[in-house]
C-alpha positions, 0 to 999 in steps of 0.5 A: 521484498526490500521495502524499508520498515521505517518507510512502511511506518511513515507511509499513509494511504493517499486517499484517507491518510490512514494506516497501510500494511503489507499484504501477505505476498509482500508485493503491495500495501493495503489500506483497510479503510478504503479497501485499496491495494497499492502495488509495489514495483521494483521495491517502489510503492506506487502510492497513486489513487488512480493506480490502486486496485480495489479489494473485493470481498 
């Protein structure tokens, strides 16, 4: 995964504007507050609320 670390630092969850972080597989960004996973496709984060996956416990 080649997502630029500087880009990762400025990205925020589009739903709550909170912090996001890479998941362990480094193929998605997680918002712990909203419990959403934003997929990364072809090194581009898909930051659309409607396309996010809800994280189940």
